[in-house]
C-alpha positions as CSV (number, residue, x, y, z in Angstrom):
1,R,271.7,44.8,-57.6
2,R,269.5,46.2,-60.3
3,L,267.5,42.9,-60.6
4,L,267.0,42.9,-56.8
5,S,265.8,46.5,-56.8
6,D,263.3,45.8,-59.6
7,D,262.0,42.7,-57.8
8,L,261.5,44.8,-54.6
9,D,259.6,47.4,-56.6
10,R,257.3,44.8,-58.1
11,R,256.6,43.4,-54.6
12,Y,255.9,46.8,-53.2
13,D,253.4,47.6,-56.0
14,R,251.2,44.6,-55.2
15,P,248.2,45.8,-53.1
16,E,247.2,42.2,-52.3
17,D,250.3,41.6,-50.2
18,D,249.1,42.3,-46.7
19,N,252.3,41.2,-45.0
20,Y,254.2,44.1,-46.5
21,A,254.0,47.5,-44.7
22,R,254.4,50.0,-47.4
23,P,256.8,52.9,-46.4
24,R,255.1,56.2,-45.8
25,K,255.6,58.6,-48.7
26,T,256.5,62.2,-48.0
27,R,256.4,65.3,-50.0
28,G,259.6,67.1,-50.9
29,M,262.1,65.1,-48.8
30,Y,263.4,61.7,-49.6
31,S,265.8,59.3,-48.1
32,S,267.2,55.9,-49.0
33,G,264.3,54.1,-47.5
34,K,261.6,56.2,-49.0
35,K,262.6,56.6,-52.7
36,K,265.2,55.1,-54.8
37,A,267.9,57.6,-55.6
38,P,268.9,58.3,-59.2
39,R,271.4,55.9,-60.7
40,N,274.9,57.1,-61.6
41,T,274.9,57.5,-65.4
42,V,278.1,59.7,-65.4
43,I,276.3,62.8,-66.6
44,K,273.3,64.0,-64.4
45,F,271.2,67.1,-64.4
46,V,270.2,68.3,-61.0
47,P,266.8,70.0,-60.8
48,Q,266.3,73.5,-59.3
49,Q,265.7,73.6,-55.6
50,E,267.1,70.1,-55.0
51,A,270.3,69.0,-53.4
52,W,271.8,65.6,-54.2
53,I,274.1,64.0,-51.7
54,V,276.9,62.0,-53.4
55,E,278.9,59.4,-51.6
56,R,282.2,58.1,-53.0
57,M,283.0,54.6,-52.0
58,G,280.4,54.8,-49.1
59,R,281.7,58.1,-47.7
60,F,280.2,61.5,-48.2
61,H,281.9,63.2,-51.1
62,R,279.9,66.3,-52.1
63,I,276.5,68.0,-52.6
64,L,275.4,68.4,-56.2
65,E,274.0,71.8,-56.9
66,P,271.3,72.4,-59.6
67,G,272.7,72.1,-63.2
68,L,275.1,69.7,-64.9
69,A,277.0,67.2,-62.8
70,I,279.6,64.6,-63.8
71,L,280.1,61.5,-61.7
72,L,282.6,58.7,-61.7
73,P,281.0,55.4,-62.6
74,F,281.0,52.6,-60.0
75,I,282.7,54.9,-57.5
76,D,280.3,57.8,-57.0
77,R,276.7,57.1,-55.8
78,I,273.8,59.4,-55.3
79,K,272.7,58.5,-51.8
80,Y,270.1,61.1,-50.8
81,V,267.9,63.7,-52.5
82,Q,266.8,66.7,-50.4
83,S,264.2,69.2,-51.6
84,L,265.0,72.8,-50.6
85,K,261.4,73.9,-51.0
86,E,259.1,74.8,-48.2
87,V,257.1,71.7,-47.2
88,A,253.7,71.6,-45.4
89,V,253.2,68.6,-43.2
90,E,249.9,67.7,-41.6
91,I,250.1,67.1,-37.8
92,P,247.7,64.3,-36.9
93,T,245.0,64.8,-34.4
94,Q,246.2,64.3,-30.8
95,S,244.9,64.9,-27.3
96,A,246.4,67.4,-24.8
97,I,245.5,68.3,-21.3
98,T,245.4,72.0,-20.3
99,Q,246.5,73.5,-17.1
100,D,242.9,73.4,-15.8
101,N,242.6,69.7,-16.6
102,V,240.5,69.9,-19.8
103,T,241.3,67.4,-22.5
104,L,241.5,68.9,-26.0
105,E,241.6,67.2,-29.4
106,M,243.6,69.3,-31.9
107,D,245.5,69.0,-35.1
108,G,247.7,71.4,-37.1
109,V,249.9,72.1,-40.1
110,L,253.6,72.5,-39.9
111,Y,255.7,74.4,-42.5
112,Y,259.4,73.7,-42.6
113,K,262.3,73.9,-44.9
114,V,265.7,72.1,-45.3
115,V,268.5,74.6,-44.9
116,D,271.4,72.1,-44.6
117,P,271.1,69.1,-46.8
118,Y,274.1,67.4,-45.1
119,K,272.6,67.5,-41.6
120,A,269.1,66.6,-43.0
121,S,270.7,63.5,-44.5
122,Y,273.1,62.3,-41.9
123,G,271.9,64.1,-38.7
124,V,268.6,62.2,-38.4
125,A,267.2,59.0,-39.9
126,D,263.8,60.2,-40.8
127,A,263.6,64.0,-40.7
128,E,259.9,64.4,-41.4
129,F,258.8,61.7,-38.9
130,S,261.1,63.3,-36.3
131,I,259.8,66.8,-36.8
132,I,256.2,65.6,-36.7
133,Q,256.8,63.9,-33.4
134,L,258.6,66.9,-32.1
135,A,255.7,69.2,-33.1
136,Q,253.2,66.9,-31.3
137,T,255.2,66.7,-28.1
138,T,256.0,70.4,-28.1
139,M,252.3,71.3,-28.6
140,R,251.3,69.1,-25.7
141,A,253.9,70.7,-23.5
142,E,252.7,74.2,-24.4
143,I,249.1,73.3,-24.0
144,G,249.9,71.9,-20.5
145,Q,251.1,75.4,-19.4
146,M,247.9,77.2,-20.6
147,T,244.3,77.2,-19.5
148,L,241.4,76.5,-21.8
149,D,240.4,80.1,-22.2
150,T,244.0,81.1,-22.9
151,T,244.4,78.3,-25.5
152,L,241.3,79.4,-27.3
153,S,242.1,83.1,-27.2
154,E,245.8,83.2,-27.8
155,R,246.5,80.9,-30.7
156,N,249.1,83.2,-32.1
157,T,251.1,83.0,-28.9
158,L,250.8,79.3,-28.8
159,N,251.9,78.9,-32.5
160,H,254.9,81.2,-31.9
161,N,256.0,79.2,-28.8
162,I,255.8,75.9,-30.7
163,V,257.8,77.2,-33.7
164,A,260.6,78.5,-31.3
165,A,260.8,75.2,-29.4
166,I,260.9,73.2,-32.7
167,N,263.7,75.4,-34.2
168,I,265.8,74.9,-31.1
169,A,265.5,71.1,-31.2
170,S,265.8,70.8,-35.0
171,E,268.9,73.0,-35.5
172,S,271.1,69.9,-35.5
173,W,268.9,68.3,-38.2
174,G,269.5,71.0,-40.8
175,I,265.8,71.9,-40.7
176,R,264.1,75.2,-39.9
177,C,260.5,75.5,-38.9
178,L,258.9,78.5,-40.6
179,R,255.5,78.5,-39.0
180,Y,253.0,76.3,-37.2
181,E,249.2,76.7,-37.4
182,I,246.7,75.0,-35.2
183,R,243.9,74.0,-37.5
184,D,241.1,72.7,-35.3
185,I,240.6,72.5,-31.5
186,H,237.9,70.2,-30.2
187,P,237.0,70.5,-26.5
188,P,234.8,67.9,-24.9
189,T,231.0,68.2,-25.6
190,K,230.2,69.1,-22.0
191,V,232.8,71.8,-22.0
192,V,231.4,73.2,-25.2
193,E,227.9,73.2,-23.7
194,A,229.3,74.9,-20.6
195,M,231.0,77.5,-22.8
196,H,227.8,78.2,-24.7
197,S,226.0,78.6,-21.4
198,Q,228.7,80.9,-20.1
199,V,228.5,83.0,-23.3
200,S,224.7,83.2,-22.9
201,A,225.0,84.2,-19.3
202,E,227.6,86.8,-20.1
203,R,225.4,88.3,-22.8
204,S,222.4,88.3,-20.4
205,K,224.5,90.0,-17.8
206,R,225.7,92.6,-20.2
207,A,222.1,93.2,-21.3
208,Q,220.9,93.6,-17.7
209,I,223.8,95.9,-17.0
210,L,223.0,98.1,-20.0
211,E,219.3,98.1,-19.1
212,S,220.1,99.1,-15.5
213,E,222.4,101.8,-16.7
214,G,219.7,103.1,-18.9
215,A,217.2,103.1,-16.1
216,R,219.8,104.8,-13.8
217,Q,220.5,107.5,-16.4
218,A,216.8,108.0,-17.0
219,A,216.2,108.4,-13.2
220,I,219.1,110.9,-13.0
221,N,217.8,112.8,-15.9
222,Y,214.3,112.9,-14.4
223,A,215.7,114.0,-11.0
224,E,217.7,116.7,-12.7
225,G,214.6,117.9,-14.6
226,E,212.6,118.0,-11.4
227,K,215.4,119.9,-9.7
228,Q,215.6,122.5,-12.5
229,A,211.8,122.8,-12.5
230,Q,211.7,123.4,-8.8
231,I,214.5,126.0,-9.0
232,L,212.8,127.8,-11.9
233,N,209.5,127.6,-10.0
234,S,211.0,129.0,-6.8
235,E,212.7,131.8,-8.9
236,A,209.3,132.6,-10.4
237,V,207.6,132.7,-7.0
238,K,210.5,134.8,-5.7
239,M,210.1,137.3,-8.5
240,Q,206.4,137.2,-8.1
241,Q,206.6,138.0,-4.4
242,I,209.2,140.8,-5.1
243,N,207.0,142.3,-7.7
244,R,203.9,142.0,-5.4
245,A,205.8,143.6,-2.6
246,M,207.1,146.4,-4.8
247,G,203.6,146.9,-6.1
248,E,202.2,147.0,-2.5
249,A,204.9,149.4,-1.4
250,E,204.3,151.6,-4.4
251,A,200.5,151.5,-3.7
252,I,201.1,152.4,0.0
253,I,203.4,155.2,-1.0
254,R,200.8,156.5,-3.6
255,T,198.0,156.1,-1.0
256,A,200.0,158.0,1.7
257,E,200.8,160.7,-0.8
258,A,197.2,160.9,-1.8
259,E,196.0,161.0,1.8
260,A,198.7,163.6,2.7
261,E,197.6,165.7,-0.3
262,A,193.9,165.3,0.7
263,I,194.6,166.3,4.3
264,A,196.6,169.3,3.2
265,K,193.8,170.4,1.0
266,I,191.3,169.8,3.8
267,A,193.4,171.8,6.2
268,K,193.9,174.5,3.7
269,A,190.2,174.7,3.1
270,I,189.4,174.7,6.8
271,S,191.8,177.5,7.5
272,Q,191.0,179.7,4.6
273,S,187.2,179.3,4.3
274,N,184.6,180.9,6.6
275,G,182.7,178.3,8.7
276,G,185.3,175.7,8.1
277,R,185.7,174.8,11.7
278,D,182.0,174.5,12.2
279,A,181.8,172.1,9.3
280,V,184.6,170.0,10.8
281,T,182.8,170.1,14.1
282,L,179.6,168.8,12.5
283,H,181.5,166.1,10.6
284,V,183.3,164.9,13.7
285,A,180.0,164.8,15.7
286,E,178.4,162.7,13.0
287,Q,181.3,160.3,12.9
288,Y,181.3,159.9,16.6
289,V,177.6,159.2,16.7
290,N,177.8,156.7,13.9
291,A,180.7,154.9,15.5
292,F,178.8,154.7,18.8
293,S,175.8,153.3,17.1
294,K,177.8,150.4,15.7
295,L,179.1,149.3,19.1
296,A,176.2,147.1,19.9
297,K,176.0,145.4,16.5
298,E,179.5,143.7,16.6
299,G,180.6,141.4,19.4
300,N,179.3,140.8,22.9
301,T,181.7,143.1,24.8
302,I,180.6,146.8,24.6
303,I,182.4,149.9,25.9
304,V,179.8,152.3,27.1
305,P,180.5,156.0,27.9
306,A,179.6,157.3,31.3
307,A,176.8,159.5,30.1
308,T,175.2,157.6,27.2
309,N,172.0,159.7,27.3
310,D,173.7,163.0,27.0
311,V,174.5,163.4,23.3
312,S,175.6,167.0,23.7
313,S,178.3,166.1,26.2
314,M,179.6,163.5,23.8
315,V,179.8,165.9,21.0
316,A,181.4,168.5,23.3
317,Q,184.0,165.8,24.3
318,A,184.7,165.1,20.6
319,M,185.2,168.8,19.8
320,T,187.5,169.1,22.8
321,I,189.6,166.4,21.3
322,F,189.6,168.1,17.9
323,K,190.5,171.5,19.4
324,S,193.4,169.9,21.3
325,L,195.1,168.8,18.1
326,S,198.1,170.9,17.4
327,P,200.5,171.2,14.5
328,T,203.2,169.8,16.6
329,G,201.9,166.2,16.2
330,Q,200.3,165.5,19.7
331,A,196.9,164.5,18.3
332,Q,197.4,160.8,18.9
333,E,198.4,161.3,22.6
334,V,195.2,163.3,23.2
335,I,193.0,160.7,21.6
336,K,194.6,157.9,23.5
337,T,194.1,159.8,26.8
338,K,190.4,160.4,26.0
339,D,189.9,156.8,25.0
340,E,191.4,155.6,28.3
341,S,189.2,157.9,30.3
342,L,186.1,156.6,28.5
343,I,187.1,153.0,29.2
344,L,187.6,153.8,32.9
345,D,184.2,155.5,33.0
346,G,182.6,152.5,31.4
347,D,184.1,150.1,33.9
348,N,183.0,152.2,36.8
349,S,179.5,152.4,35.5
350,Q,179.3,148.6,35.0
351,S,180.6,148.0,38.5
C-alpha cells in the first residue's frame, strides 16, 4: 500500500500529464481524496485546532484531540483531518437575475467553521464544494427576490439572509457559516449608463428644486419687505395727517380766540370811547363802497342794488344793518334779510 501511494504521489506531481485532473486543494479542511492522512506510528501528536478522525477496522472509533495520542498499529487508522479554524472561501463569479429582470455578475467571500468534525467527515463527501454550491444557489435565490436598487443599497440585509439560509442547510454537515460578504457586483454596461444618467438627472432635479426654493424665498422676503414698507408708510402718512389736523385745529382755535379777543377789544373801545359809533359807521361805509366797487371786476354776473347812483342811501342802509345788530346774536339774520332784499331789487331793475 505504501508503494502504491508513493507511485500515485509521483504521478500527481508531474505537470506534463494532461490526462490527470489534479484534485482541487482546499485550505483548512482535508478529506481522504484531498490529502493523505497521517500514517499510524503508534504515537502521534495532534496539532492545536485540529481534529483527527480515527477508524478502527474500517469503523469510526474516536476523535483525537490536540496533544499526545496512542494508536494501535494495523488496527487504528487516521481517516480524516478536520481543521477547527475559521476558513475563508472565495465564491466564484456567477450571474443572477433580479426581480426586475436585470442580470448581475457578482462574487463574494464565505467564512465558515467546522463545529462537528464527525458530521463534517461523514455527513457530506466534500464539505467545501458543497457549501460553495449552496452559497451560490442561495445567493441567486435571494437576488431573485430583490430589485436592482434594493440589491445595491441593502447589501447587509442580503448577506444576513444568505448566512441564515446556509446555516439551516449546513446544520447536518457540522459546519456553521459565520458571515458572507458580497465583494463585487457588476451590472450590465447599459444599466450602469442608465444609472449614471439617473443620478445626473436626480442631481439636476435637486439643484433646480433648490434654486426654485431660493427664488421663492427671495420673492416672499421681497413681498414681506414691500408689505412692511407700505404699512410703515401708511402709518407715517396717518401720523402726518393727524399731526396736520391737530395743527390746523389748534390754529383755528388760536385764530378764533384771537378774533374773539379782537372783537371784544373793538366792542369795548366802541362802547367806552366818544365817537366810537361814528368811527364804526365810517368804516362800514368804506367797506360797503369797496365791496360794491369790486363787483364788476370778477365774473359776468353782477348783483346791482336798486339805487346805484344814490350813495347816501346805500350808506344809510348799511348803518341800518349795523344798528340792528343786538347782543342776542341776531346779526346774521338781519344781514341775510337785507341781502335778499337787495337781490330782489336787482332782479326787478333788470326786468
